[in-house]
Structures are given as structure tokens and as C-alpha cells.
N, C-alpha and C positions, 0 to 999 in steps of 0.2 A: 707641267705640260712637256711632252717629249721634244727633244732637240735632235735633228738629223744634220750631220756634218757632211756636206757634199762639195768637193773641190775647194776645201778650206772655208766654205761658206756655211754658216749656221742657219738652218731652216727650222722654224717652229712649226710643230704639227699638233693637231688636236688629239690624236691618238697614236699609239705606237703601232708598229707593223703587226704585232701579235694581236692587239685589240681589233685592228681592221680585219685581219683574217678571221677572228672569232665572230665578228658581226656578219661577215660575208657568209660563213658557214651556217650561222644561225638563220639568216634570211633564206639561204638555200634549203635548209631543213624544213622551215615553215612552208616554203613553196612546195616542197615535196609532199608534206602532209596535206596541204590544200588540194593538190592534184589527186592524191590517193583518195581523199574524202569525196571529191567530185566524181571520181571514177566509180567508187563503191555505190554512191547514190544513183548514178546513171545506170549502173548494171541492174539495180533493183527497181527501176522505174519503167512502167509500161507507157512508152512514148505515144502509142496509138491513142490512149485515153487523153493524154495531154494535148495532142493535136486536135482531138475531137471536143475539147472542153468548151470552145466557143459556141458550137452548135448545141451542146447540152445545156449551157447557160441560157441560150436564147429560147430553147424549148421550155425550160423551167420557168422563165419569166412569163412566157405566154400562158402557162398554166396558173400562175399566181395572180394574174391580172385578168379582169378586174377583181379587187378584193371583195370578200363576202362581208359587206357592211353590217348586215343584220347580226352577224356573229359577235360583233364587238360588244354588244350588250352583256353577253355572258362572260366577258373577260374581266368584269369589275372585281369579282371575288378572287380569282387567281392573282390579279395585280395587287389587291389588298393583302393577300397572303404573302406575296413576295416582299412587300414593304414590311410586314410584320416579322418575317424571317430575318431580313437585314437589320431591322432596328433592335429586335430582341437579341439577336446574335452579337451585334456590336456592343450592346450594353453588358451582356454576360462576358464577352471577351475583355472588355475594359476592366470589369471587376476582378477577373482572374489575373489580368496582366499587371495590375497595380502592385500587389504584394510581391510578385515575381520581379518587377522592376526594382523595387526597393531592396530585394534580396540580392539582385545582380549588381547594383551600383556599389562601388568601393566605399563611398562615405557612409552608406546606410546599411550595408550587409551585416548580419549578425556574425558571420564567420567567413573570412576570405578563403579559408582552406577547404571548408566542407560545404557550407550553404551556397556560396556564390557559384561554384562550378555546376552544382545541380540545377540551380535556377537558370543559368545561362544555357545549359543543355536542354532544358524544357522549352525555352524560347527558341532555340535553334531548331528543335524538333517540330515545333508549331509552324515555323516559317518554311521548313523543308517539305512538308506534306501539303499538296494543293487541296483546296476546299472540296473539289470534286472527288478526290480520294478519300477525304474524311467522310464525305456524304456516302460513298459506296460502302465503307466499313460500318457506318452507323445505321444505314438502311438494313444491312445484314443483321446487326445486333438488336436494333429497336423496331425494325419494320418500317415500311414506307410511311411518309407523312411529314408534317411540318417540324416535329420535334427533332428528327434527324437533320433537317436543314438548319434549324437554329443552332444546334450543337456544332455542326460542321462549320458554319460561319464563325461561331465563337472560338473554336479551337484554332482556326486559321488566323483569326484576328489577334490572338494572344501574343504571338511572336512579333508581329508588326508593331503593335502598340507598345508592348513591353520593352522592346529594344530602343525605340525612340524616346520613351520616358526615362529609361535608366541612363541613356546618354545625356538627357537634359539634366538629370540629377547630378551626374558626375561633372557637368560643365557649370553648374550653379555655384555661386560663391558660398563658401562654408563659414564665412565670418559671422553672419547673423546667428547661425546655430551655435557656434562656439561662444559667442557673447551671451546668449541666453543660458547656456549650460553653466557659464562662469558665474552668472548672477543667481544660480540656484534652481533653475528650471530642470525638469526631468528630461530624459532623452525623447520621450514621445511628445512632450510639450514643445521642445526645441524644434523637432522635425515638423510638427503641425503648424507652428507659427513662424518659424524661421526659414524652412525649406519649401513647404507646400505652396505658399503664395508665389514663390518664384517660378515653379514649374506648372502652375495651373493654366496659364495661357497655352503653353505647349501641349499639355494634356488635353485641353478642350479642342485645340486645332487638330491634333492627331486623331482624336476620336471622331470628329466630324468628317475628316478626310477618309477615315477607314469606313465610316457608314456609307459614304458615296461609293467606295469600291465594292462594298458588300452588296449594295443594291444590284450592281452589274453582275456579281458572282451569283447572287440568289436567283437571277432569272434563268440560269442554266442548271441549277441543282435539281430541278424537277425532271431533267432528262434521266436521272438515275433513281427517281422516286422519292426525292426529298422535299416535295411540296412546291407550291408556287406556280407561276405561269409556265415554267418549263414542262410541267406534266401535260398541260394543254397543248404545248408545242409538239411534244413527243407523240401524243395521241393523234394530232392532225397529220403529222408526217407518216405515222404508221397507216393511217386510213387514206393516204394520198389526197387529202383535202388541201390542195395547195393554195386555194383562194383564202382559206382560213389561216394558213401559215403566214401569208403576207400580212393579214390583219394583226396576227400575234407579233410579228416582227416590228410592225409600225408601233404597236402598243409598247413593246420593250424599248424601242428607240425613244418614244415620248417620255417613258418613265425615267430612263437614264438621263435625258436632257433636263427633266424637272429636278432630279436629284442633284445634278451638277449646279444648277442655278441656285437651289436652296443652300447647298454646301458653300458655294462662293459667297452668297449673301451673308451667311452666318460667320464665315471666316473674316470677311471685311468688318463685320460688327465687332468681332473679338480683337481685330488689329487696331 
């Protein structure tokens, strides 16, 4: 801790004068960046639209109500497709994430120099690309439909699930694996019976949580042609059928709430 001598009196200070000036200049620089960012955004904003947003919202609400209740019957199949996309995508994502997680974790990777960096790069790539971007690319490659949606959800899930599982592997005690290998068990046997039971609760909880997230994401993938209720939403918006749009939004809300309740119930059971 720095000491300042003033009139023969020693004063203790938390920081030196250089450190105080450095913090002041840093705060000043961050303030300048914030002001510059606000100015840039303000210059590219049409404030007339912002000021008119309340009236536009009121007009849109009047068009959406009352909802077209008869249209809700035809939403059963798109909602079911959305659940299928989320469930199959999550399952496929977990299957792909598991070997990548074992390849990324230090205690289980076959090679820390070659295999681990590649596995981590794949997990980071999966997390870096949003599911809607995956869906856009896959729709171009495979055509519109549920297959593109399933693969988009799966590719997005790989990074999320793989990262959490490989962190659980690295945090798990290695003593059971070492003890089993000492008694003559093979590497695969030691991992299957010494490590896997320790990470199974984490793996199950992460998978259920990701399934809940994927249901929310699957509802919008149809906006780019990747199947599900999003396609019905886009069709209704294009046709200016706002009474149907309100029905679809309520259906999406109900589906998301149902998924969260199921997910919470399952996680409580696992805990």
C-alpha cells in the first residue's frame, strides 16, 4: 500500500498517484467511447418513427384483436412440428457434443496438443453461430423444411452442451478412474464406470435445459423456411392477417410456458 509523507506525517493511500491518474484516464476514455457510440446510433436513427411508435403499436393491437379463434385448430400440426424440431435437434446435438466434450476435457482427451484444440474450436464455432444463421445456410443447402430446422438446432446445441459437459469432466474427481486403472481395468472401462456416473446428472440437466431453450428457438426458425410454427407466422404476417398472428403468438407463448414447466419438473426430479 503506498505511503504519502505530508508535513512529516505518513498517510496511507489505497493507490499511488500514477494509479489514480490511470483510473481517471480510463474512465474518461470509456465515457468518450460511450458518448461516441450514442452519437453514432442517434445519427442513424429516424426519430420520427420512434416518436410515432406508440400510435403504430396501438393500431397494430386493434388489428390483432379479437383473435381468430377458429384458426387455432389448424395450428396443432405446426406446433407439433416445432416440438419435433426441438426434441430431435436436442437429441442429435447431445450425441455430437458428447465425444467432443470428452475430446476437449484434459483428463480424457486423446491428445492435448492436436485433438483438444480442434475439439474446442468446433465447440466455439457452434456457440458463435446463432441458430437462425445455421437455419439460413441449411435451407440454402437442403431446401426448406423440418430437416434444416433439426440440423440448425443440433448444430447450435453442440457448443452449449459440449462446453458444460467438458467442464463437468474436468471438475470431476479423477481418483475413481485412477483406482480402476490400477486394478487392471481398461481406459474405456474406467471412464464408463468411474467417470460417467459422476457427470450423468450434469449431462441430463444440461440436456433438458437446452431442450427448453431449443423450443423457444424452434418457434422462429420457420421465419427462414426451416419448418415449425414460424412458417405459419410468416405466412400470416405476409398476408396481413393480424388476427391470426395474435393466435399464433398466444400459441407460441403457451408452448414455451409448457416447456418451461416440464423442464423445471424434470430437473427437480433429477435433483
